C-alpha positions as CSV (number, residue, x, y, z in Angstrom):
1,M,6.6,10.5,11.0
2,P,3.2,10.2,9.2
3,E,0.3,9.4,11.1
4,G,-0.4,5.7,12.2
5,F,3.1,4.9,10.8
6,N,3.6,2.1,13.1
7,E,7.4,2.4,15.0
8,N,7.8,-1.4,14.6
9,P,10.9,-2.0,13.3
10,G,9.3,-5.1,11.7
11,E,7.3,-3.0,9.8
12,L,8.8,-2.4,5.9
13,M,6.9,-2.3,3.1
14,R,9.1,-2.7,-0.2
15,A,9.1,-1.0,-3.8
16,L,11.5,-1.9,-6.5
17,I,10.7,0.5,-9.0
18,Q,11.8,0.5,-12.7
19,R,11.7,3.6,-15.5
20,V,10.5,1.9,-18.6
21,K,9.9,2.8,-22.3
22,K,7.1,-0.4,-21.7
23,G,5.5,-3.1,-19.5
24,S,3.1,-5.9,-19.3
25,V,2.2,-8.7,-17.0
26,A,0.6,-12.0,-18.4
27,V,-1.3,-15.0,-16.7
28,D,-1.9,-17.7,-18.7
29,D,-0.9,-16.7,-21.7
30,K,-3.0,-13.7,-21.8
31,V,-2.0,-10.2,-20.9
32,I,-3.6,-8.6,-18.2
33,G,-1.7,-5.2,-17.6
34,A,-0.1,-3.0,-20.0
35,I,1.7,0.2,-19.8
36,G,3.7,2.4,-22.1
37,P,6.4,4.8,-20.8
38,G,6.3,4.6,-17.0
39,L,7.0,2.7,-14.2
40,V,6.9,-0.9,-13.5
41,I,6.6,-1.6,-9.6
42,L,7.5,-4.5,-7.8
43,L,5.6,-4.5,-4.4
44,G,6.5,-6.5,-1.5
45,V,4.8,-6.6,1.8
46,K,6.1,-7.5,5.1
47,N,4.6,-8.8,8.2
48,N,3.2,-6.0,10.2
49,D,2.9,-3.6,7.6
50,S,0.6,-0.9,7.6
51,E,-1.8,1.8,5.3
52,A,0.9,4.2,6.2
53,A,3.6,2.2,4.7
54,A,1.6,2.2,1.8
55,D,0.8,5.8,1.4
56,Y,4.3,6.8,2.3
57,L,5.6,4.3,-0.5
58,A,2.7,5.3,-3.1
59,A,3.5,9.2,-2.5
60,K,7.1,8.9,-2.8
61,I,7.0,7.0,-6.4
62,V,4.6,9.3,-8.1
63,N,6.6,12.6,-6.5
64,M,9.9,10.8,-7.1
65,R,12.1,13.3,-9.7
66,I,13.6,10.2,-12.2
67,F,12.6,11.1,-15.7
68,Q,14.6,13.6,-17.4
69,D,13.8,17.3,-18.4
70,D,15.3,18.8,-21.3
71,Q,19.1,18.8,-20.4
72,G,19.1,15.3,-19.4
73,K,19.1,15.8,-15.9
74,F,16.4,13.9,-13.7
75,N,14.0,16.8,-12.4
76,R,11.0,15.3,-13.3
77,S,8.5,13.1,-11.8
78,A,5.8,10.3,-12.8
79,L,3.2,13.4,-12.2
80,D,5.0,15.6,-14.2
81,V,5.4,13.6,-17.3
82,G,2.0,11.7,-17.1
83,A,3.6,8.4,-16.8
84,E,1.8,5.1,-16.8
85,L,2.4,2.6,-13.9
86,L,2.4,-1.3,-13.5
87,A,2.4,-2.8,-9.8
88,I,2.8,-6.1,-9.5
89,S,2.8,-8.0,-6.0
90,Q,6.5,-9.4,-5.4
91,F,6.5,-11.4,-2.2
92,T,10.3,-12.5,-3.4
93,L,11.5,-9.1,-2.3
94,Y,11.6,-10.6,1.1
95,A,14.0,-13.2,0.4
96,D,15.8,-14.2,3.4
97,T,18.9,-15.7,1.7
98,T,20.9,-15.8,4.6
99,R,21.3,-19.9,5.2
100,G,21.2,-22.4,2.9
101,R,20.5,-22.5,-0.9
102,R,16.9,-22.0,-0.8
103,P,15.6,-18.8,0.3
104,G,13.0,-18.2,2.8
105,F,10.2,-16.0,2.7
106,T,8.9,-16.0,6.6
107,D,9.4,-11.8,6.5
108,A,6.9,-11.8,3.9
109,A,3.2,-11.1,4.6
110,Q,0.7,-13.9,4.5
111,P,-2.4,-13.0,1.9
112,D,-4.8,-11.9,4.3
113,V,-2.3,-9.0,5.4
114,S,-0.8,-8.3,2.0
115,I,-3.7,-8.3,-0.4
116,P,-5.8,-5.6,1.2
117,L,-2.3,-3.3,1.3
118,Y,-1.5,-4.4,-2.3
119,E,-4.9,-3.1,-3.1
120,K,-4.7,0.0,-1.1
121,F,-1.3,0.6,-2.5
122,I,-3.1,0.8,-6.1
123,E,-5.5,2.8,-4.8
124,L,-3.5,5.5,-3.6
125,L,-1.8,5.1,-7.1
126,R,-4.7,5.4,-9.2
127,A,-6.0,8.6,-6.6
128,S,-2.8,10.4,-8.0
129,G,-4.5,10.7,-11.5
130,L,-2.0,8.6,-13.4
131,K,-2.9,5.3,-15.4
132,V,-2.2,2.2,-13.4
133,A,-2.1,-1.3,-14.8
134,T,-2.0,-4.4,-12.2
135,G,-0.8,-8.0,-12.1
136,E,-2.9,-10.7,-10.2
137,F,-2.4,-11.1,-7.0
138,G,-0.6,-14.6,-6.1
139,A,-1.0,-15.8,-9.7
140,H,2.0,-16.9,-11.6
141,M,2.8,-14.0,-13.9
142,V,5.2,-13.4,-17.2
143,V,6.3,-9.8,-16.8
144,E,8.2,-8.0,-19.5
145,I,9.9,-4.9,-18.7
146,I,11.7,-3.2,-21.3
147,N,13.9,-0.9,-18.8
148,D,14.6,2.5,-19.5
149,G,18.0,3.8,-18.9
150,P,18.4,1.7,-16.9
151,V,17.1,3.2,-14.1
152,T,15.7,1.0,-11.3
153,I,15.2,1.9,-7.7
154,L,14.7,0.1,-4.4
155,L,12.6,2.0,-1.6
156,D,12.2,1.1,1.6
157,S,9.0,2.7,3.7
158,E,11.6,2.4,6.6
159,D,13.5,5.2,4.6
160,K,11.0,7.2,6.4
161,R,12.2,6.9,9.8
162,K,16.1,8.3,8.8
163,P,16.8,11.5,9.3
């Protein structure tokens, strides 16, 4: 387990990644982030999350082999192909739909917790040397995703605990 990784079972950062031909995010009809071929990353931060969870997910994402090689096999990572990354905060990844018809979001971290962890996650992605674009935390965003494959994968920092 990574140093500093909280063993609290409540700690669970989540990322939904999509391999894309292109992606963009706009606020108030103005594009604030756009990428070419690469990954759109929707990041959800849960209560009690830590920087270690952000580190685990960032490393997993840039190294995950989900890009095709010359034989069409998933053998190349974002680092291998020089993929561009678009990271967008997405508290709705923690929607609780177990009761009623309206989802609850009590498991999603409040901004005082989630903003620093979202910013740390972006910093870690940028440290990889890949181009990283972002959304605007807390804003109403219009996200355009042109999925490639389609390839969509859900990652949880909790996966690090599994043998």
